[in-house]
N, C-alpha and C positions, 0 to 999 in steps of 0.2 A: 374774293372773300373780304369781308369787312371784319374789323377788329374793334372790340370795346376798349376805350381809352379811359384810364384812371389817372388823373393828374395829382401829383404829390408835391406840395409847395415847400421844398427845402433844398438847400444846396449841400447838405451834410450827408455824405454817403453812409456814414456809420449809423446815424439816426434812421435813415431810410432803410438800411439793412435790418436793423433791430425791429422795425415796424412792418416789414414787407409781408410776412405771413398774415399778420392781423389785417393789413390793408386789403389783401386779395380775398380774405374771408369776410370782409364787411360788406353786407348788401347795400347797394346804392341805387336809387332811382335815377332816371335820366336828369342830368344837370343838378343833382343833389350834392351838397357839401356837408362834410362832417369834420370834426376836429378830433384827432387821436394824439394824446400826449403832447398837445400844443402844436401839432402839425396839421394843416388843412389838407384834406383830400377831397377830390370831387370827381364825379362821373362826368366825363367830357364828351359823351356821345360816341358815335362810330367813326372810324377812320378807314379809308381804303388800304389795301395791302401795299400799294405804291407809296404810301406816306413814309414807310420805313426807308425805302430807297431814296426818296427825296431828302429826308432828314440826314441820311448817311453821307450825302454829298456836301453837307454844310460844315464849315469849320466850327469847331467848338462843341460838336455833338458827339457824345459817347453812346455807342450802341452795344447793348449786352443781351445775350440770349440765356434763358434759364434752361439748364440741362434737363433732359427727360421730359420737358414740357414745351409746348409751342407758345411760349411767352417771350415777348421782347420788351426790354426796358431801354428807354432813351433818356439820357441826361443832358440837359443844356441849360445854362444860366442857373436860375434859382428853382429849377423844375425837374422832376422825374416824371416820365410818362410810362405807365405800365400798359402794354397792349396785349389784350387777351383775345384769343380766337373766339368768334361768336358761337361756334358749335358747343363749346364747353361752358361758356358763361363764366360766372364767378366760381372759383374753385373752393371746395370746402375741405 
């Protein structure tokens, strides 16, 4: 299974959390970038399911799961990555 990856360029969890619902509701074309309230987001293509396991092994990577949805969020450095299962696409 592949997952769609949305990159969010901030290291501020509070800002990320405030924008999260808006981010996943924003339609993005492949490799498209948009700016929401001063934060750049981009559609970063598809990643394989093993990507989460590889990232989980790295120091400094925080892995979060969204309850009741099959969404994984990775935080590392100045970046959050939202991984959405391909079957559901962008949630509305």
